[in-house]
N, CA, C and O of each residue as an XYZ file, in Angstrom:
716
protein
N     -21.406      1.310    -12.496
C     -20.985      2.061    -11.097
C     -20.430      3.094    -11.172
O     -19.379      3.362    -11.755
N     -21.349      3.971    -10.369
C     -20.657      5.673    -10.352
C     -19.209      5.556     -8.889
O     -19.010      4.947     -7.838
N     -18.472      6.692     -9.856
C     -17.031      6.800     -8.576
C     -17.488      8.012     -7.742
O     -17.408      9.153     -8.197
N     -18.065      7.693     -6.266
C     -17.663      9.159     -5.487
C     -16.751      9.943     -5.185
O     -16.182     10.025     -4.096
N     -16.466     10.894     -6.657
C     -15.070     12.056     -6.463
C     -15.229     12.591     -4.804
O     -14.359     13.400     -4.480
N     -16.003     12.314     -3.976
C     -15.756     13.230     -2.755
C     -14.684     12.242     -2.167
O     -13.761     12.696     -1.490
N     -14.754     11.385     -2.327
C     -14.250     10.427     -1.540
C     -12.657     10.444     -2.221
O     -12.330     10.513     -3.406
N     -11.959     10.368     -1.199
C     -10.145     10.414     -1.413
C      -9.983      8.641     -2.167
O     -10.566      7.620     -1.802
N      -8.927      8.831     -3.358
C      -8.710      7.271     -4.068
C      -7.971      6.349     -2.773
O      -7.248      7.170     -2.209
N      -7.881      5.451     -2.295
C      -6.728      4.810     -1.384
C      -5.860      4.001     -2.132
O      -6.445      2.951     -2.396
N      -4.465      4.031     -2.695
C      -3.689      3.082     -2.984
C      -3.643      1.843     -2.385
O      -3.151      1.763     -1.260
N      -4.180      0.610     -3.080
C      -3.872     -0.657     -2.127
C      -2.534     -0.620     -2.687
O      -2.121      0.113     -3.586
N      -1.611     -1.947     -1.710
C      -0.287     -2.343     -1.861
C      -0.883     -3.840     -2.679
O      -1.678     -4.663     -2.225
N      -0.098     -3.838     -4.194
C      -0.788     -5.005     -5.247
C       0.689     -6.269     -4.888
O       1.898     -6.074     -4.770
N      -0.036     -7.356     -4.821
C       1.476     -8.228     -5.282
C       0.630     -9.053     -6.386
O      -0.481     -9.532     -6.157
N       1.285     -9.143     -7.559
C       1.262    -10.537     -8.487
C       2.036    -11.558     -8.492
O       3.232    -11.570     -8.783
N       1.274    -12.563     -8.124
C       2.031    -13.769     -8.516
C       1.364    -14.634    -10.035
O       0.218    -14.838    -10.436
N       2.559    -14.934    -10.498
C       2.245    -15.945    -11.769
C       2.274    -17.211    -11.400
O       3.137    -17.544    -10.588
N       1.349    -18.186    -11.906
C       2.006    -19.632    -11.859
C       1.690    -19.832    -12.934
O       0.725    -19.616    -13.667
N       3.234    -20.576    -12.985
C       3.609    -21.185    -14.349
C       4.793    -22.390    -14.500
O       5.620    -22.318    -13.591
N       4.968    -23.174    -15.195
C       6.018    -24.013    -15.187
C       7.060    -23.274    -16.528
O       8.272    -23.444    -16.665
N       6.503    -22.765    -17.061
C       6.992    -22.070    -18.209
C       7.810    -20.489    -18.471
O       8.687    -20.132    -19.258
N       6.960    -19.722    -17.286
C       6.852    -18.302    -17.975
C       8.107    -17.996    -16.780
O       7.938    -18.640    -15.744
N       9.120    -17.252    -16.803
C      10.141    -16.269    -16.705
C       9.446    -14.742    -16.209
O       8.491    -14.320    -16.861
N       9.797    -14.204    -15.419
C       9.342    -12.428    -15.920
C       9.136    -11.709    -16.877
O       8.051    -11.199    -17.156
N      10.244    -11.586    -17.530
C      10.383    -11.095    -18.705
C       9.899    -11.863    -19.610
O      10.859    -11.912    -20.379
N       8.895    -12.659    -20.188
C       8.121    -13.026    -20.925
C       6.726    -13.118    -20.146
O       5.789    -13.246    -20.934
N       6.404    -13.091    -18.990
C       5.515    -12.841    -18.282
C       3.840    -12.026    -18.859
O       3.163    -11.585    -17.931
N       3.336    -11.883    -20.086
C       2.849    -11.099    -20.449
C       0.919    -10.686    -19.470
O       0.270     -9.642    -19.541
N       0.555    -12.066    -18.639
C      -0.426    -11.796    -17.746
C      -0.227    -11.136    -16.781
O      -0.855    -10.156    -16.380
N       1.621    -12.185    -15.892
C       1.332    -10.897    -15.017
C       1.943     -9.320    -15.212
O       1.955     -8.494    -14.300
N       2.511     -9.045    -16.756
C       2.580     -8.004    -16.583
C       1.179     -7.245    -16.897
O       1.176     -6.016    -16.828
N      -0.201     -8.048    -17.295
C      -0.789     -7.190    -17.592
C      -1.636     -6.792    -16.171
O      -1.911     -5.599    -16.040
N      -1.962     -7.511    -15.352
C      -2.188     -7.202    -14.080
C      -1.147     -5.946    -13.265
O      -1.736     -5.207    -12.476
N      -0.091     -5.796    -13.409
C       0.844     -5.033    -12.748
C       0.867     -3.743    -13.664
O       1.636     -2.872    -13.258
N       0.372     -3.539    -14.485
C       0.647     -2.453    -15.437
C      -0.980     -2.033    -15.253
O      -1.124     -0.821    -15.410
N      -2.013     -2.619    -15.011
C      -3.497     -2.052    -14.611
C      -3.583     -1.634    -13.478
O      -4.337     -0.697    -13.215
N      -2.744     -2.301    -12.454
C      -2.686     -1.655    -10.803
C      -1.654     -0.570    -10.855
O      -1.714      0.153     -9.861
N      -0.698     -0.231    -11.743
C      -0.143      1.053    -11.539
C      -0.875      2.241    -12.166
O      -1.105      3.419    -11.890
N      -1.183      1.189    -13.339
C      -2.002      2.864    -13.779
C      -3.339      3.677    -12.896
O      -3.477      4.891    -12.748
N      -4.336      2.444    -12.330
C      -5.497      2.812    -11.730
C      -4.859      3.588    -10.241
O      -5.624      3.964     -9.353
N      -3.223      3.758    -10.143
C      -2.852      4.136     -9.034
C      -2.428      3.681     -7.723
O      -2.143      4.313     -6.707
N      -2.459      2.138     -8.041
C      -2.003      1.464     -6.960
C      -0.228      1.044     -7.121
O       0.561      1.211     -8.052
N      -0.085      0.478     -5.845
C       1.079      0.269     -6.036
C       1.376     -1.341     -5.868
O       0.712     -2.040     -5.102
N       2.533     -1.881     -6.737
C       2.716     -3.575     -6.862
C       4.263     -3.129     -5.365
O       5.294     -2.473     -5.216
N       3.373     -4.040     -4.674
C       4.176     -4.252     -3.981
C       5.251     -5.651     -4.049
O       6.263     -5.815     -3.367
N       4.755     -6.460     -4.957
C       5.574     -7.339     -5.363
C       5.436     -8.004     -6.594
O       4.688     -7.596     -7.482
N       6.023     -8.858     -6.665
C       5.941     -9.523     -8.181
C       6.383    -11.132     -8.669
O       6.856    -10.926     -9.786
N       6.414    -11.632     -8.583
C       7.182    -13.393     -8.515
C       6.424    -14.343     -9.461
O       5.196    -14.405     -9.518
N       7.239    -15.043    -10.163
C       6.812    -16.247    -10.770
C       7.342    -17.184    -10.383
O       8.544    -17.314    -10.613
N       6.492    -18.360     -9.516
C       6.593    -19.632     -9.109
C       6.073    -20.813    -10.192
O       5.180    -20.681    -11.030
N       6.803    -21.874     -9.958
C       5.739    -23.362    -10.458
C       4.434    -23.456    -10.343
O       3.759    -22.491     -9.985
N       3.966    -24.520    -10.605
C       2.873    -25.272    -10.487
C       3.012    -26.332     -9.587
O       3.109    -27.527     -9.866
N       3.014    -25.720     -8.307
C       3.587    -26.233     -7.002
C       2.719    -25.881     -5.849
O       2.897    -24.767     -5.356
N       1.822    -26.643     -5.348
C       1.270    -26.043     -3.761
C       1.890    -25.346     -3.250
O       1.731    -24.127     -3.178
N       2.951    -26.171     -2.668
C       3.636    -25.756     -1.703
C       4.534    -24.417     -1.800
O       4.745    -23.683     -0.835
N       5.043    -24.201     -3.129
C       5.495    -22.903     -3.848
C       4.917    -21.904     -4.116
O       5.499    -20.869     -4.440
N       3.680    -22.028     -4.030
C       2.387    -21.026     -4.052
C       2.110    -20.607     -2.983
O       1.909    -19.397     -2.885
N       1.978    -21.646     -1.553
C       1.557    -21.200     -0.554
C       2.627    -20.785      0.419
O       2.491    -20.200      1.493
N       3.745    -21.218     -0.191
C       5.256    -20.383      0.532
C       5.027    -19.015      0.208
O       4.747    -18.125      1.011
N       5.213    -18.875     -1.436
C       4.982    -17.415     -1.392
C       3.770    -16.568     -0.981
O       4.072    -15.627     -0.248
N       2.829    -16.652     -1.200
C       1.780    -16.081     -0.492
C       1.703    -15.667      0.793
O       1.191    -14.627      1.207
N       2.427    -16.834      1.624
C       2.367    -16.783      2.987
C       3.380    -15.895      3.435
O       3.273    -15.268      4.490
N       4.575    -15.797      2.510
C       5.877    -14.878      3.120
C       4.913    -12.915      2.883
O       4.839    -11.864      3.520
N       4.406    -13.476      1.603
C       3.807    -11.545      1.360
C       2.616    -11.337      2.338
O       2.265    -10.172      2.522
N       2.071    -12.154      2.872
C       0.984    -12.007      3.873
C       1.277    -11.419      5.180
O       0.840    -10.394      5.703
N       2.142    -12.323      5.604
C       3.392    -11.888      7.345
C       3.990    -11.237      6.891
O       4.486    -10.710      7.887
N       4.599    -10.567      5.751
C       5.305     -9.292      5.860
C       4.642     -8.084      6.010
O       5.409     -7.138      6.191
N       3.014     -7.711      5.986
C       2.303     -6.873      6.182
C       2.762     -5.724      5.135
O       2.857     -4.619      5.670
N       2.967     -5.745      4.198
C       3.199     -5.052      3.246
C       2.433     -4.933      1.896
O       2.597     -4.001      1.108
N       1.458     -6.122      1.689
C       0.777     -6.179      0.811
C      -0.526     -6.421      1.470
O      -0.668     -7.143      2.456
N      -1.951     -5.443      0.559
C      -2.945     -5.503      0.701
C      -4.130     -6.839     -0.576
O      -5.146     -7.486     -0.324
N      -3.539     -6.743     -1.479
C      -3.558     -7.505     -2.311
C      -2.699     -8.794     -2.898
O      -1.598     -8.610     -3.416
N      -3.132     -9.767     -2.809
C      -2.495    -10.710     -4.029
C      -3.241    -11.341     -5.019
O      -4.125    -12.190     -4.903
N      -2.682    -10.714     -6.192
C      -3.416    -11.632     -7.624
C      -2.701    -12.460     -8.021
O      -1.558    -12.089     -8.292
N      -2.946    -13.475     -8.163
C      -2.247    -15.029     -9.316
C      -2.985    -15.134    -10.766
O      -4.102    -15.096    -11.282
N      -1.949    -15.252    -10.994
C      -2.386    -15.302    -12.846
C      -2.160    -16.865    -13.114
O      -0.943    -17.049    -13.118
N      -2.857    -18.082    -13.342
C      -2.469    -19.403    -14.261
C      -2.869    -20.422    -12.920
O      -3.142    -20.081    -11.769
N      -2.815    -21.451    -13.369
C      -3.141    -22.843    -12.640
C      -4.657    -23.196    -12.549
O      -5.180    -24.307    -12.463
N      -5.249    -21.903    -12.591
C      -7.149    -22.338    -12.597
C      -7.253    -23.473    -13.317
O      -8.039    -24.146    -12.651
N      -6.883    -24.230    -14.457
C      -7.916    -24.947    -14.962
C      -7.479    -26.350    -14.511
O      -6.587    -26.608    -13.703
N      -8.152    -27.084    -15.081
C      -8.595    -28.490    -15.015
C      -7.831    -29.536    -14.976
O      -8.120    -30.634    -14.499
N      -6.323    -29.044    -15.741
C      -5.081    -30.331    -16.104
C      -4.361    -30.746    -14.458
O      -4.602    -30.187    -13.388
N      -3.496    -31.821    -14.707
C      -3.075    -32.010    -13.290
C      -2.181    -31.331    -13.037
O      -1.678    -31.713    -11.981
N      -1.673    -30.474    -13.455
C      -0.541    -29.868    -12.559
C      -0.914    -27.907    -12.270
O      -0.174    -26.964    -11.992
N      -2.612    -28.040    -12.551
C      -2.869    -27.039    -12.408
C      -3.743    -26.958    -10.723
O      -4.585    -27.763    -10.326
N      -3.347    -26.042    -10.161
C      -3.448    -26.302     -8.787
C      -3.608    -24.963     -7.741
O      -3.839    -25.049     -6.535
N      -3.436    -23.781     -8.468
C      -3.440    -22.603     -8.171
C      -4.530    -22.527     -7.231
O      -4.359    -22.258     -6.042
N      -5.897    -22.814     -7.877
C      -7.300    -22.990     -6.449
C      -6.780    -23.726     -5.133
O      -6.604    -23.086     -4.096
N      -6.499    -25.338     -5.233
C      -6.037    -25.739     -3.714
C      -4.898    -25.007     -3.044
O      -4.872    -24.815     -1.828
N      -4.037    -24.639     -3.807
C      -3.432    -23.715     -2.737
C      -3.904    -22.145     -1.928
O      -3.844    -21.728     -0.771
N      -4.302    -21.686     -3.018
C      -5.341    -20.189     -2.679
C      -6.431    -20.883     -1.415
O      -6.444    -20.270     -0.347
N      -7.227    -21.997     -1.524
C      -8.559    -22.134     -0.401
C      -7.665    -22.988      0.756
O      -8.287    -23.413      1.730
N      -6.571    -23.180      0.682
C      -5.486    -23.931      2.077
C      -5.303    -22.223      3.014
O      -5.164    -21.963      4.209
N      -5.393    -21.350      1.767
C      -5.191    -20.498      3.527
C      -6.275    -19.198      3.056
O      -6.041    -18.006      3.250
N      -7.435    -19.727      2.431
C      -8.795    -18.402      2.880
C      -9.387    -18.927      4.079
O      -9.705    -20.100      4.278
N      -9.497    -18.011      4.808
C     -10.407    -18.279      5.658
C     -12.064    -17.966      5.621
O     -12.949    -18.262      6.425
N     -12.098    -17.287      4.424
C     -13.108    -16.726      4.042
C     -12.791    -16.854      2.468
O     -11.724    -16.602      1.908
N     -14.522    -17.509      1.654
C     -14.189    -17.623      0.284
C     -14.890    -16.272     -0.180
O     -15.485    -15.688      0.725
N     -14.918    -15.749     -1.278
C     -15.518    -14.694     -1.593
C     -16.120    -15.474     -3.216
O     -15.615    -15.929     -4.242
N     -17.338    -15.286     -2.696
C     -17.893    -16.667     -3.797
C     -18.260    -16.027     -4.735
O     -18.075    -16.498     -5.857
N     -19.082    -14.386     -4.534
C     -19.353    -13.722     -5.648
C     -18.373    -13.582     -6.782
O     -18.637    -13.371     -7.965
N     -16.936    -13.771     -6.088
C     -15.798    -13.284     -7.707
C     -16.415    -14.165     -8.748
O     -16.913    -13.902     -9.843
N     -16.258    -15.180     -8.156
C     -15.948    -16.536     -9.364
C     -17.119    -16.215    -10.322
O     -16.988    -16.181    -11.545
N     -18.445    -15.947     -9.566
C     -20.260    -15.949    -10.101
C     -19.751    -14.911    -11.542
O     -19.864    -15.248    -12.720
N     -19.168    -13.563    -11.010
C     -18.891    -12.550    -11.468
C     -18.290    -13.029    -12.793
O     -18.811    -13.018    -13.909
N     -16.993    -13.481    -12.394
C     -15.916    -13.980    -13.705
C     -16.353    -14.540    -14.300
O     -15.841    -14.505    -15.419
N     -17.617    -15.520    -14.160
C     -17.720    -16.007    -15.102
C     -18.598    -15.559    -15.954
O     -18.493    -15.732    -17.168
N     -19.413    -15.027    -15.472
C     -20.441    -14.300    -16.384
C     -19.728    -13.144    -17.100
O     -20.235    -13.102    -18.221
N     -18.906    -12.300    -17.003
C     -17.664    -11.505    -17.742
C     -17.606    -12.596    -19.022
O     -18.104    -12.469    -20.141
N     -16.800    -13.751    -18.449
C     -15.947    -14.065    -19.538
C     -16.655    -15.218    -20.285
O     -16.117    -15.854    -21.192
N     -18.445    -15.527    -19.633
C     -19.283    -16.031    -20.553
C     -19.651    -15.319    -21.950
O     -19.718    -15.724    -23.110
N     -19.857    -14.103    -21.334
C     -20.187    -12.772    -22.590
C     -18.547    -12.963    -23.854
O     -18.722    -12.618    -25.023
N     -17.369    -13.415    -23.497
C     -16.637    -13.186    -24.298
C     -16.347    -14.894    -24.839
O     -16.755    -15.198    -25.960
N     -15.620    -15.972    -23.964
C     -15.504    -17.025    -24.829
C     -16.532    -18.452    -24.594
O     -16.235    -19.637    -24.749
N     -18.011    -17.747    -24.107
C     -19.286    -18.502    -24.062
C     -18.731    -19.746    -23.332
O     -17.821    -19.450    -22.558
N     -19.055    -21.124    -23.377
C     -19.116    -21.555    -22.432
C     -17.844    -22.537    -22.172
O     -17.798    -23.635    -21.616
N     -16.904    -21.804    -22.730
C     -14.914    -22.668    -22.367
C     -15.289    -22.043    -20.933
O     -15.175    -23.024    -20.198
N     -15.617    -21.118    -20.245
C     -15.341    -20.458    -19.290
C     -15.642    -21.283    -17.973
O     -15.525    -20.847    -16.827
N     -16.132    -22.802    -18.413
C     -16.594    -23.895    -17.079
C     -15.291    -24.406    -16.888
O     -15.013    -25.183    -15.974
N     -14.432    -23.963    -17.781
C     -12.946    -24.684    -17.662
C     -11.934    -24.436    -16.590
O     -10.956    -25.020    -16.122
N     -12.842    -22.886    -16.326
C     -12.093    -21.755    -14.927
C     -12.197    -22.303    -13.529
O     -13.259    -22.569    -12.964
N     -11.305    -22.408    -13.157
C     -12.056    -22.384    -11.240
C     -11.086    -21.063    -10.645
O     -10.274    -21.077     -9.720
N     -11.463    -20.027    -11.467
C     -10.898    -18.766    -10.911
C     -11.805    -18.785     -9.204
O     -12.794    -19.414     -8.827
N     -10.894    -17.771     -8.497
C     -11.724    -17.572     -7.268
C     -11.191    -16.425     -6.276
O     -10.600    -15.461     -6.765
N     -11.361    -16.504     -5.103
C     -11.174    -15.221     -4.438
C     -11.430    -15.513     -2.931
O     -12.502    -15.911     -2.475
N     -10.439    -15.292     -2.312
C     -11.049    -15.056     -0.662
C      -9.862    -14.343      0.254
O      -8.768    -14.077     -0.245
N     -10.139    -14.096      1.457
C      -9.501    -13.278      2.795
C      -8.685    -14.172      3.413
O      -9.316    -15.178      3.738
N      -7.150    -14.221      3.803
C      -6.500    -14.629      4.328
C      -5.841    -13.473      5.192
O      -5.423    -12.544      4.502
N      -5.686    -13.357      6.378
C      -5.294    -12.248      7.601
C      -4.945    -11.232      7.212
O      -3.905    -10.573      7.197
N      -6.734    -11.086      6.621
C      -7.026     -9.124      6.233
C      -6.055     -9.174      4.888
O      -5.612     -8.028      4.808
N      -5.638     -9.777      4.045
C      -5.384     -9.754      2.748
C      -6.316    -10.381      1.760
O      -6.860    -11.367      2.256
N      -6.667    -10.150      0.579
C      -7.522    -10.129     -0.553
C      -6.397    -11.054     -1.091
O      -5.183    -10.856     -1.041
N      -7.337    -12.527     -1.825
C      -6.415    -13.169     -2.443
C      -7.294    -13.663     -3.263
O      -8.311    -14.303     -2.998
N      -6.604    -13.145     -4.899
C      -7.454    -13.682     -6.008
C      -6.600    -14.095     -6.829
O      -5.541    -13.534     -7.111
N      -7.263    -15.703     -7.517
C      -6.612    -16.493     -8.434
C      -7.446    -16.298     -9.731
O      -8.663    -16.479     -9.783
N      -6.655    -15.904    -10.786
C      -7.290    -15.595    -12.179
C      -6.628    -16.812    -13.367
O      -5.615    -17.374    -12.953
N      -6.962    -17.112    -14.334
C      -6.956    -17.799    -15.200
C      -5.555    -17.036    -15.880
O      -5.492    -15.816    -16.037
N      -4.755    -17.727    -16.149
C      -3.423    -17.380    -16.938
C      -3.641    -16.658    -18.340
O      -2.528    -16.438    -18.817
N      -4.275    -16.375    -18.867
C      -4.147    -15.470    -20.316
C      -4.282    -14.347    -20.326
O      -5.015    -14.032    -19.388
N      -4.043    -13.708    -20.760
C      -4.062    -11.853    -20.770
C      -5.631    -11.659    -20.724
O      -6.172    -10.748    -20.096
N      -5.995    -12.181    -21.126
C      -7.587    -11.809    -21.565
C      -8.345    -11.882    -20.449
O      -9.220    -11.122    -20.035
N      -7.784    -13.160    -19.891
C      -9.292    -13.311    -18.442
C      -8.417    -12.314    -17.181
O      -8.968    -12.060    -16.110
N      -7.303    -11.927    -17.441
C      -6.642    -10.903    -16.236
C      -7.059     -9.789    -16.604
O      -7.305     -8.954    -15.733
N      -7.315     -9.363    -18.446
C      -8.070     -8.056    -18.031
C      -9.304     -8.261    -18.089
O      -9.902     -7.187    -18.038
N      -9.705     -8.778    -18.138
C     -11.546     -9.015    -17.758
C     -12.032     -9.284    -16.594
O     -13.194     -9.651    -16.416
N     -11.109     -9.109    -15.624
C     -10.992     -9.688    -14.173
C     -10.656     -8.645    -14.004
O     -11.680     -8.084    -13.615
N      -9.518     -7.605    -14.033
C      -9.342     -6.743    -14.061
C     -10.227     -5.418    -14.376
O     -10.066     -4.404    -13.697
N     -11.031     -5.465    -15.282
C     -11.850     -4.097    -16.136
C     -13.106     -4.319    -15.741
O     -13.961     -3.438    -15.836
N     -13.335     -5.399    -15.302
C     -15.081     -6.033    -14.958
C     -15.077     -5.819    -13.500
O     -16.118     -5.559    -12.897
N     -14.124     -5.905    -13.018
C     -14.290     -6.528    -11.027
C     -13.143     -5.657    -10.249
O     -13.321     -4.648     -9.566
N     -12.137     -6.210    -10.492
C     -11.284     -5.766     -9.769
C     -10.874     -4.324     -9.913
O      -9.980     -4.175     -9.079
N     -11.081     -3.124    -10.579
C     -10.673     -1.904    -10.922
C     -11.685     -1.021    -10.029
O     -11.349      0.038     -9.500
N     -12.974     -1.601     -9.931
C     -13.991     -1.334     -9.001
C     -14.054     -1.763     -7.637
O     -14.358     -0.860     -6.857
N     -13.874     -2.768     -7.188
C     -13.904     -3.178     -5.968
C     -12.268     -3.130     -5.366
O     -11.896     -4.016     -4.596
N     -11.696     -2.447     -5.625
C     -10.064     -2.059     -5.216
C      -9.986     -0.588     -5.354
O      -8.905      0.001     -5.368
N     -11.300      0.096     -5.471
C     -11.575      1.604     -5.278
C     -12.333      1.892     -4.285
O     -13.534      1.646     -4.401
N     -11.923      2.375     -3.284
C     -12.669      3.181     -2.073
C     -13.743      3.916     -2.716
O     -14.941      3.863     -2.439
N     -13.121      4.663     -3.678
C     -14.808      5.597     -4.502
C     -15.869      4.891     -4.995
O     -16.818      5.542     -5.431
N     -15.908      3.765     -5.018
C     -16.657      2.737     -5.444
C     -17.871      2.627     -5.024
O     -18.123      1.538     -4.509
N     -18.899      3.544     -5.074
C     -20.321      2.837     -4.949
C     -20.984      2.034     -5.669
O     -20.728      1.875     -6.863
N     -22.113      1.292     -4.929
C     -22.420      1.526     -3.546
C     -21.488      1.200     -2.399
O     -21.539      1.776     -1.313
N     -20.513      0.106     -2.754
C     -19.761     -0.621     -1.773
C     -18.410     -1.396     -2.190
O     -18.307     -2.069     -3.216
N     -17.383     -1.197     -1.230
C     -16.199     -1.869     -2.062
C     -15.132     -2.864     -1.655
O     -15.210     -2.700     -0.438
N     -14.527     -3.452     -1.759
C     -13.753     -4.172     -0.385
C     -12.889     -3.374      0.117
O     -12.289     -3.950      1.025
N     -12.436     -2.020     -0.083
C     -11.066     -1.046      0.305
C     -12.072     -1.426      1.385
O     -11.969     -2.392      2.141
N     -13.350     -0.267      1.343
C     -13.416     -0.004      2.811
C     -14.143     -0.978      3.859
O     -14.413     -0.475      4.949
N     -14.404     -1.999      3.694
C     -14.251     -3.113      4.558
C     -12.756     -4.026      5.463
O     -12.517     -4.659      6.491
N     -12.155     -3.570      4.336
C     -10.826     -4.011      4.947
C     -10.638     -4.067      6.653
O     -10.475     -5.100      7.303
N     -10.699     -2.801      7.148
C     -10.044     -2.498      9.157
C     -11.045     -3.599      9.459
O     -10.789     -4.122     10.543
N     -12.331     -4.232      8.717
C     -12.955     -5.453      9.444
C     -12.584     -6.194      9.347
O     -12.844     -6.852     10.354
N     -11.773     -6.946      8.441
C     -11.742     -8.114      7.947
C     -11.130     -8.623      9.159
O     -11.470     -9.796      9.006
N     -10.552     -8.623     10.132
C      -9.895     -9.288     11.343
C     -10.553     -9.196     12.535
O     -10.019     -9.385     13.628
N     -11.850     -8.872     12.334
C     -12.562     -8.351     13.216
C     -12.541     -9.735     14.764
O     -12.619     -9.678     15.991
N     -12.372    -10.933     13.608
C     -12.908    -12.278     15.214
C     -11.218    -12.193     15.913
O     -10.862    -12.557     17.034
N     -10.431    -11.614     14.864
C      -9.188    -11.673     15.597
C      -9.125    -10.786     17.098
O      -8.229    -10.995     17.916
N     -10.266     -9.726     17.325
C      -9.894     -8.773     18.399
C     -11.044     -9.473     19.621
O     -11.119     -8.995     20.753
N     -11.673    -10.359     19.282
C     -12.708    -10.623     20.381
C     -12.030    -11.410     21.308
O     -11.140    -12.212     21.022
N     -12.424    -11.193     22.331
C     -12.091    -11.704     23.901
C     -12.825    -13.013     24.058
O     -12.765    -13.631     25.121
């Protein structure tokens, strides 16, 4: 899809959250992939953290970022599988006001082309909470690359046509302004 070069680039303030019981910032490859790609695209890395696979820890961190008003987008990596410790989708869904169902569909299409039916083991998701976009990705660097390169780099770019997530941001909280 084309970029409309007549439109200005609008940098998003992106927070990257890695959900893992075994990673720290210094060995967080997947979070690093997302941070590098966001920066290379011209966005601002507003925050970055690693939290354990724990619903309360995930929700607390994301709520803090949302409430601070300094984050437009949260991208989490890890905890989207099927094991007992994988709880990121549950944490994120507890925050969503609206789920972006098409994100999971697109992610699985891209993933299927690379890993075939193994994509069904991911519970990638996306939604909106308090005017902030939330994306929950698998913990592999490859999945992070696929999601960024195949979906997020376009949808988080105001110049992308025919439409993108950036241009509707001002309207995400319309329901809050109704009397």
